[in-house]
C-alpha positions in Angstrom: -16.4 154.2 -116.2 -18.0 151.4 -118.2 -21.5 152.7 -117.7 -20.4 156.1 -119.2 -18.9 154.3 -122.2 -22.1 152.3 -122.7 -24.3 155.4 -122.4 -21.9 157.4 -124.8 -22.1 154.6 -127.3 -25.8 154.5 -127.0 -26.0 158.2 -127.7 -23.9 157.9 -130.8 -25.9 155.0 -132.1 -29.2 156.6 -131.3 -28.4 160.0 -132.6 -32.0 160.5 -133.6 -33.6 159.1 -130.5 -36.9 160.3 -129.1 -37.2 162.8 -126.3 -38.3 160.0 -124.0 -35.2 158.0 -124.8 -32.9 161.0 -124.4 -34.6 161.7 -121.0 -34.0 158.1 -119.9 -30.3 158.3 -120.9 -29.9 161.6 -119.1 -31.6 160.2 -115.9 -29.3 157.2 -116.0 -26.2 159.4 -116.4 -27.3 161.5 -113.4 -27.9 158.3 -111.4 -24.4 157.0 -112.1 -22.8 160.3 -111.3 -24.7 160.5 -108.0 -23.5 156.9 -107.2 -19.9 157.9 -108.0 -20.1 161.1 -105.9 -21.5 159.1 -102.9 -18.7 156.6 -103.3 -16.0 159.3 -103.4 -17.5 161.0 -100.3 -17.4 157.6 -98.4 -13.8 157.0 -99.4 -12.7 160.4 -98.2 -14.6 160.1 -94.9 -13.1 156.7 -94.3 -9.6 157.9 -95.0 -9.9 160.9 -92.7 -11.6 158.9 -90.0 -8.4 156.8 -89.5 -7.5 156.2 -85.8 -4.5 158.0 -84.5 -2.7 154.8 -83.8 -3.3 153.5 -87.3 -2.1 156.8 -88.6 1.2 156.5 -86.9 1.7 152.7 -87.4 0.8 152.4 -91.0 1.9 155.5 -92.8 5.3 156.8 -94.0 6.2 160.4 -93.4 5.2 161.3 -97.0 1.8 159.6 -96.5 1.3 161.4 -93.2 2.0 164.7 -94.8 -0.4 164.0 -97.6 -3.1 162.9 -95.2 -2.6 166.0 -93.1 -3.1 168.2 -96.2 -6.0 166.2 -97.5 -7.9 165.8 -94.2 -7.2 169.1 -92.6 -8.3 172.1 -94.7 -6.3 174.4 -92.5 -3.0 172.5 -92.8 -0.2 174.4 -94.5 0.7 172.8 -97.8 4.2 171.6 -98.5 6.4 174.2 -100.2 6.5 174.0 -104.0 9.7 172.7 -105.6 11.6 175.4 -107.4 14.6 175.4 -109.7 16.6 177.4 -107.0 15.6 174.8 -104.3 16.6 171.9 -106.6 20.0 173.6 -107.3 20.6 174.1 -103.5 19.8 170.4 -102.9 22.2 169.3 -105.7 24.9 171.7 -104.3 24.4 170.2 -100.8 24.7 166.7 -102.2 28.0 167.7 -103.8 29.2 169.2 -100.5 28.4 165.9 -98.7 30.4 163.9 -101.3 33.5 166.1 -101.1 36.3 164.5 -99.2 
């Protein structure tokens, strides 16, 4: 994030920069973006390459569900929360509390 701020500040300060300077700034911006994209791909690959044992030992049910959706493009996503579903949940809680 810091490199982008530096480049952005440089662009503001050098509003009338030459074509060569503008080209240099654009090249550096592309270089930083490529590095961030490579880092993101590596993080995703590492996350999805987790061993089966580590998956079961170190993750909660919610984390497992998130990993399943994130790493398996064919996984069925969790159903969306609706007002009706929330009301049913609250009604069920009241039912459980009733003596």
